[in-house]
N, C-alpha and C positions, 0 to 999 in steps of 0.2 A: 452461532455467529456465521456469517457468510465467509467463504474462503475464496482465494484467488491464487493463480500460479504466476510466479515471476516470469517476465518475458526477457528481461535484460539482467546483466550482472549489476548488483546493487551493493554498495559499501555502506554499512551502518556507520553514520557519522559519530555516534557515541562510543562505540567499541572498536571501530576499524575493521570488524569482521566482514568478509566478503560473502555475499549470498548469491548463489548461482541460479541461472534460469532453470525452470521446472521445480524450484522449491515452492511449496505451498505456504501461504501466509493467511492469517485470520484478519479480516477487515473489521476493525473496531469502530471506525467512524469516518465520515466524509465531511470535510470542511472547506470553506472558501477563505482565501487570504490573498489580498491584492489582485483580485479577479482571476485567481488560479484555483483549481480544484486540487485538494490534497487528500490523501488517504492515510489514516492512522492505522497501522498494522501491527500485528504481533507475530514474531518469528516462531518457527517450529520449535527451536531450542530455548525459547523464552526471550524476554526483552521485547522492545518495540521500536518503532521508527515511524517517520512520516515519509510517504512516497508520492511521486507524481503518478497519475493514472496511466501514463505511457510505460511505466515500469512493470505493469501487470498485463496479462493476456487480454486481447481485445474483447472477448465475450464477457469479461468480468468488470469492464470499465463502467463507471457511473456516468450519467449524462452531465454535461457542463452546467446545467441549471440546478443540479442537486446540491443543496447546501445544508442538509440536516445531518445530524449524527445518528448512527444506527445504534440500537439498544439490544 
């Protein structure tokens, strides 16, 4: 699975846990919803969340035209 590094502080809406910049996440999939690109990720400590591409470092961001899930 591809990995990425958080660029901003992200709060997991399910658990309320705060994830800090420089934490590595596994990218499970890329999806489009209401003309926005979203990333389905897995945290280092387990669990997952959906993030915006701006939440991860520039070099790991998918293109806006990408709408497929990664396997």
